[in-house]
C-alpha positions in Angstrom: -33.5 -16.5 51.3 -33.9 -13.7 48.8 -29.9 -12.9 49.7 -28.4 -16.2 50.1 -30.2 -15.8 46.3 -28.2 -13.2 45.6 -25.2 -13.7 46.7 -25.4 -17.3 44.8 -25.9 -15.6 42.0 -22.8 -13.3 42.4 -20.1 -16.5 43.4 -21.6 -18.5 40.3 -20.5 -14.7 37.8 -17.4 -14.6 39.9 -16.4 -17.8 39.2 -17.3 -17.7 35.9 -15.2 -14.7 34.8 -12.5 -16.1 36.8 -12.8 -19.6 34.9 -13.6 -18.2 31.4 -10.2 -17.3 30.2 -8.9 -21.5 31.2 -11.1 -22.2 28.6 -10.4 -19.7 25.9 -7.6 -18.7 23.3 -6.5 -15.0 24.6 -6.7 -14.4 21.2 -7.2 -11.0 21.0 -3.4 -10.6 22.7 -2.3 -13.3 19.9 -4.2 -11.4 16.8 -2.0 -8.2 18.0 0.7 -9.7 18.3 0.7 -11.6 15.3 -0.9 -8.1 13.7 2.8 -6.2 14.6 4.8 -8.9 13.1 3.0 -9.0 9.8 3.1 -4.8 9.8 7.1 -5.3 10.5 6.9 -8.0 8.0 5.1 -5.5 5.3 7.4 -3.1 6.4 10.7 -5.1 5.3 9.0 -6.2 2.5 7.9 -2.4 1.0 11.7 -1.3 2.1 13.4 -4.6 0.3 11.1 -4.0 -2.6 12.0 -1.1 -3.6 8.4 0.9 -2.8 9.8 4.2 -1.5 12.2 4.6 -4.9 8.7 5.0 -7.0 5.7 6.2 -4.5 7.7 8.1 -2.2 7.9 11.7 -3.9 11.6 13.1 -3.7 13.1 16.3 -1.8 16.7 17.4 -3.4 19.7 16.2 -1.4 23.6 17.7 -1.9 23.7 13.5 -3.7 20.7 14.8 -5.5 17.1 13.2 -5.2 15.9 11.4 -1.9 12.9 10.1 -0.7 11.1 13.0 1.4 9.6 10.4 4.0 7.0 13.4 5.2 5.2 12.0 2.3 6.5 8.5 2.3 4.6 6.1 -0.2 2.0 8.9 -1.3 2.5 8.5 -4.5 3.0 11.0 -7.5 2.4 14.8 -6.1 -1.0 16.2 -7.4 0.1 19.7 -7.6 3.5 18.8 -9.7 4.0 19.8 -13.2 4.9 17.7 -15.2 7.8 18.8 -18.4 6.7 18.0 -22.0 7.6 14.5 -23.6 10.3 15.1 -26.2 9.0 14.2 -29.2 11.3 11.6 -30.7 13.0 10.5 -27.9 10.5 6.9 -26.9 10.5 4.0 -29.5 12.1 0.8 -30.8 15.3 1.9 -31.3 15.2 4.8 -28.6 14.5 5.1 -25.3 12.1 2.9 -23.5 10.9 5.3 -21.3 12.1 8.3 -19.4 10.9 9.6 -15.6 10.7 12.8 -14.1 13.1 13.9 -11.3 11.5 12.2 -8.6 10.6 9.2 -10.2 6.7 9.0 -9.4 6.2 9.7 -13.4 7.3 7.8 -16.3 6.8 7.8 -20.3 6.9 4.8 -22.6 5.1 3.6 -25.6 1.7 2.9 -22.8 1.6 6.1 -22.4 2.1 8.5 -18.8 2.1 6.8 -15.6 1.9 7.7 -11.7 2.6 6.2 -8.6 -0.3 5.8 -6.6 -1.1 6.6 -3.0 -0.4 3.7 -1.3 -0.9 5.3 1.9 -4.6 4.8 3.7 -5.8 8.1 2.8 -9.9 6.5 2.2 -10.3 9.6 -0.1 -7.2 9.6 -2.5 -5.3 6.3 -1.1 -5.6 2.9 -0.4 -7.9 3.1 2.6 -11.1 1.9 1.1 -8.8 -1.1 -0.2 -9.3 -4.5 1.6 -6.4 -7.5 1.8 -8.4 -9.8 -0.8 -8.4 -6.2 -3.4 -4.5 -6.2 -3.2 -4.0 -9.3 -3.4 -5.7 -9.7 -6.6 -4.5 -6.4 -7.3 -1.4 -7.9 -7.0 -2.0 -11.3 -8.6 -4.1 -9.7 -11.6 -1.7 -6.5 -12.7 -4.9 -4.7 -12.4 -5.9 -1.3 -10.3 -8.4 -2.5 -7.9 -7.7 -6.5 -8.8 -10.0 -5.8 -11.9 -9.8 -2.3 -13.1 -7.5 -0.8 -15.3 -3.8 -2.3 -16.1 -1.2 -1.6 -13.5 1.5 0.3 -15.8 5.1 0.3 -16.0 7.5 0.7 -14.2 5.2 -0.9 -11.6 6.7 -4.5 -11.1 3.7 -5.9 -9.9 4.9 -9.3 -11.9 7.2 -9.9 -9.5 4.8 -9.1 -6.6 3.1 -11.5 -7.6 5.4 -14.1 -7.4 5.3 -13.4 -3.7 3.4 -16.0 -0.8 -0.3 -14.4 0.4 1.4 -14.3 3.8 3.7 -11.9 2.2 1.5 -10.2 0.3 -0.7 -9.3 3.4 2.0 -8.2 5.9 2.8 -5.8 2.9 -1.0 -5.1 2.9 -1.0 -4.6 6.6 2.1 -2.7 6.7 0.5 -0.2 3.9 -2.7 0.1 6.1 -0.4 0.8 9.4 1.2 4.3 7.8 0.0 7.7 7.8 -2.7 8.7 5.7 -1.5 11.5 3.1 -4.5 13.3 1.1 -2.8 13.4 -2.4 -5.1 12.5 -5.3 -2.8 11.1 -8.1 -3.7 12.2 -11.4 -4.6 9.6 -13.8 -2.7 7.5 -16.7 -2.2 9.3 -20.0 -2.8 7.2 -22.7 -0.2 7.2 -25.7 -0.5 10.0 -27.7 -1.0 8.0 -31.0 -3.8 6.0 -29.3 -5.9 9.4 -29.1 
């Protein structure tokens, strides 16, 4: 009798494991495919949006600076020395902005801004960000979605026009790339505001 109950129990368990997939969606496989599609879409959008132009440090090549993809999207190098901004170069009747040699630091009427580390490094990049924070930052122009202003030349007003799905895809891609430890300096306010 106990043997028959045990066999009946095992049979029921086996049937349950065989029938459960028929009554449920294959969500893990679908979400992995959707996630893979989102990452691909995000890579396309960050390439089209020219994110590497400012957020990837450059190396000198025969035709000038080109993105150093070993440091992809890691922002202004923390150990990079900036030349002094020449006095009187920036103004209403002068230059509007100047950039350093690898286009990761920019000086203008707002002060000096540095391209942030977009990699998923937990300490120095976007590793602790979530999707909602990223979308809010791109929509509001505020660091972390509620902090300091995101400064020029970051074209956040243009990116703010993207759909939620496109911003989610960009975030998925940025979270999928290699984390690079690089503590980008804080922006430097304009000289006359000190």
